[in-house]
C-alpha positions as CSV (number, residue, x, y, z in Angstrom):
1,M,0.0,0.0,0.0
2,V,1.4,3.4,-1.0
3,L,0.2,6.6,0.7
4,R,-0.1,9.6,-1.4
5,N,-0.6,13.2,-0.5
6,S,-3.7,14.4,-2.2
7,G,-2.7,18.1,-1.6
8,R,-6.0,18.8,0.0
9,R,-6.1,20.5,3.4
10,H,-8.6,19.2,5.9
11,P,-9.2,22.0,8.4
12,E,-9.9,21.4,12.0
13,P,-13.4,22.4,13.3
14,G,-13.4,26.1,14.1
15,A,-10.7,26.9,11.6
16,D,-11.3,29.3,8.8
17,G,-12.2,26.9,6.1
18,E,-15.2,26.4,3.9
19,G,-17.2,25.0,6.8
20,S,-16.8,28.1,9.0
21,R,-17.6,30.6,6.3
22,D,-21.0,32.4,6.5
23,D,-22.0,34.6,3.6
24,G,-25.5,35.0,4.8
25,P,-27.2,38.3,5.6
26,S,-27.0,37.9,9.4
27,S,-24.1,40.0,10.6
28,S,-24.4,38.8,14.2
29,V,-23.8,35.2,13.1
30,S,-20.9,36.3,11.0
31,A,-19.4,38.3,13.9
32,L,-19.8,35.3,16.2
33,K,-17.9,33.2,13.6
34,R,-15.2,35.8,13.4
35,L,-14.9,35.9,17.2
36,E,-14.6,32.1,17.3
37,R,-11.9,32.2,14.6
38,S,-10.0,34.8,16.6
39,Q,-10.2,32.8,19.8
40,W,-9.2,29.6,17.9
41,T,-6.1,31.5,16.5
42,D,-5.2,32.7,20.0
43,K,-5.5,29.1,21.3
44,M,-3.2,27.8,18.5
45,D,-0.7,30.5,19.1
46,L,-0.6,29.7,22.8
47,R,0.2,26.1,21.9
48,F,3.3,27.4,20.0
49,G,4.3,29.6,22.9
50,F,3.0,33.0,21.7
51,E,1.0,34.4,24.6
52,R,-0.7,37.7,24.0
53,L,0.5,40.5,26.2
54,K,-2.4,42.1,28.1
55,E,-0.7,44.2,30.7
56,P,1.3,47.3,29.6
57,G,5.1,47.0,29.9
58,E,8.3,47.0,28.0
59,R,9.8,44.0,26.3
60,T,12.5,43.7,23.8
61,G,12.3,41.1,21.0
62,W,12.8,40.3,17.4
63,L,9.8,40.6,15.1
64,I,9.4,37.3,13.3
65,N,5.9,37.5,11.9
66,M,2.6,39.4,11.7
67,H,-0.9,38.8,10.4
68,P,-4.3,40.4,10.5
69,T,-6.8,39.5,13.2
70,E,-9.8,40.9,15.1
71,I,-10.0,41.6,18.8
72,L,-12.6,42.9,21.2
73,D,-12.3,46.5,22.2
74,E,-13.5,48.2,25.4
75,D,-17.1,48.3,24.1
76,K,-17.1,44.5,23.4
77,R,-17.1,45.1,19.7
78,L,-14.9,43.3,17.1
79,V,-12.3,45.6,15.6
80,S,-9.5,44.9,13.1
81,A,-6.0,44.5,14.5
82,V,-2.6,43.2,13.6
83,D,-0.9,40.4,15.6
84,Y,2.9,41.0,15.8
85,Y,4.9,37.9,16.8
86,F,8.2,38.4,18.7
87,I,11.0,36.2,20.0
88,Q,13.3,37.3,22.8
89,D,17.0,36.8,23.3
90,D,16.4,34.0,25.8
91,G,14.1,32.2,23.3
92,S,10.8,33.0,24.9
93,R,8.0,34.2,22.7
94,F,5.1,36.7,22.9
95,K,2.7,38.5,20.6
96,V,1.1,41.9,20.7
97,A,-2.1,43.0,19.0
98,L,-2.2,46.5,17.6
99,P,-5.7,47.7,16.6
100,Y,-6.1,49.8,13.4
101,M,-8.9,51.2,11.4
102,P,-8.9,50.0,7.8
103,Y,-9.8,52.8,5.3
104,F,-10.0,53.9,1.7
105,Y,-10.3,57.2,-0.1
106,I,-13.0,58.5,-2.4
107,A,-12.5,61.4,-4.9
108,A,-15.7,63.4,-5.3
109,R,-16.4,66.0,-8.0
110,K,-15.3,69.5,-7.1
111,G,-17.7,71.2,-4.8
112,C,-19.6,68.0,-4.0
113,D,-17.5,66.7,-1.0
114,R,-20.0,67.7,1.6
115,E,-23.0,66.2,-0.2
116,V,-21.1,62.9,-0.8
117,S,-20.0,62.8,2.8
118,S,-23.4,63.3,4.2
119,F,-25.0,60.7,1.8
120,L,-22.4,58.1,2.7
121,S,-22.7,58.7,6.5
122,K,-26.5,58.3,6.3
123,K,-26.4,55.3,4.0
124,F,-23.7,53.3,5.8
125,Q,-24.4,54.6,9.3
126,G,-23.4,51.5,11.3
127,K,-20.5,50.5,9.1
128,I,-18.4,53.7,8.7
129,A,-16.5,54.6,11.9
130,K,-15.2,58.0,10.7
131,L,-15.5,60.2,7.7
132,E,-13.0,63.1,7.1
133,N,-11.8,65.3,4.2
134,V,-8.1,64.9,3.6
135,P,-6.0,67.0,1.1
136,K,-3.7,64.7,-0.9
137,E,-1.7,65.0,-4.1
138,D,-3.5,63.6,-7.1
139,L,-1.0,62.0,-9.4
140,D,-3.6,61.8,-12.2
141,L,-3.5,65.6,-12.7
142,P,-1.5,66.7,-15.6
143,N,0.6,69.1,-13.5
144,H,0.9,66.9,-10.4
145,L,4.6,67.8,-10.0
146,V,3.7,71.4,-8.9
147,G,2.3,70.1,-5.6
148,L,-1.4,70.8,-6.2
149,K,-3.5,69.0,-3.6
150,R,-7.0,67.7,-4.1
151,S,-9.6,67.0,-1.4
152,Y,-10.4,63.3,-0.8
153,I,-12.9,61.7,1.5
154,K,-11.3,59.2,3.9
155,L,-13.7,56.4,5.0
156,S,-12.5,54.6,8.1
157,F,-14.1,51.3,9.3
158,H,-13.9,49.2,12.5
159,T,-13.4,45.9,10.5
160,V,-12.1,44.8,7.1
161,E,-15.4,43.1,6.6
162,D,-17.3,46.4,6.8
163,L,-14.8,48.0,4.4
164,V,-15.3,45.2,1.8
165,K,-19.1,45.4,2.1
166,V,-19.1,49.2,1.6
167,R,-16.6,49.1,-1.2
168,K,-18.6,46.4,-3.0
169,E,-21.7,48.6,-2.8
170,I,-19.9,51.8,-3.9
171,S,-17.8,50.4,-6.7
172,P,-20.6,50.2,-9.4
173,A,-21.3,54.0,-8.9
174,V,-17.5,54.7,-9.1
175,K,-17.2,52.7,-12.3
176,K,-20.2,54.5,-13.9
177,N,-18.8,57.9,-12.9
178,R,-15.4,57.1,-14.4
179,E,-16.9,56.0,-17.7
180,Q,-19.0,59.3,-17.8
181,D,-15.9,61.4,-17.1
182,H,-13.9,59.5,-19.8
183,A,-16.7,59.9,-22.3
184,S,-17.0,63.6,-21.5
185,D,-13.2,64.1,-21.9
186,E,-13.3,62.4,-25.3
187,Y,-16.2,64.6,-26.3
188,T,-14.5,67.9,-25.3
189,T,-11.3,66.9,-27.1
190,M,-13.3,66.2,-30.2
191,L,-15.0,69.6,-29.9
192,S,-11.8,71.4,-29.4
193,R,-10.4,70.0,-32.7
């Protein structure tokens, strides 16, 4: 009898495989699954000697790995974070979670920033954590080397899942507006000839 590796991975129960994925409409079930996955990851990391530091203090170590995760904040809400894995000089290991807010930028037409911001804040009220106008250099401008800045809307979220949901819902409108701008640019160049 010859044993062959089929190349298929058989995940353990609670791991983030096909069985633990929930694409349904219920966000509370999805949040529960994400919390279970985060706790399972912490349990597995503890088996390998990476205990999460909970108390403030100073430690020196070599950064050996990092990956995204989700943790509970003070309000008992899941937020995105990054786990940083360290090894000390004596060989002991630890990990630290640093929360962050995933974000992306939206460029609105000139003079429409306020309307777009208020529309997005109303439509995605529970998903967007923070909305702010940020001046940034637009490299698509023909004279971008001069240092001209354009106002962008920065949408910050508590979790990556919220970011993906909002981006998926916004992207058809963005694509449509780009096509309209491109068509109007071609039309104005044709008229100028």
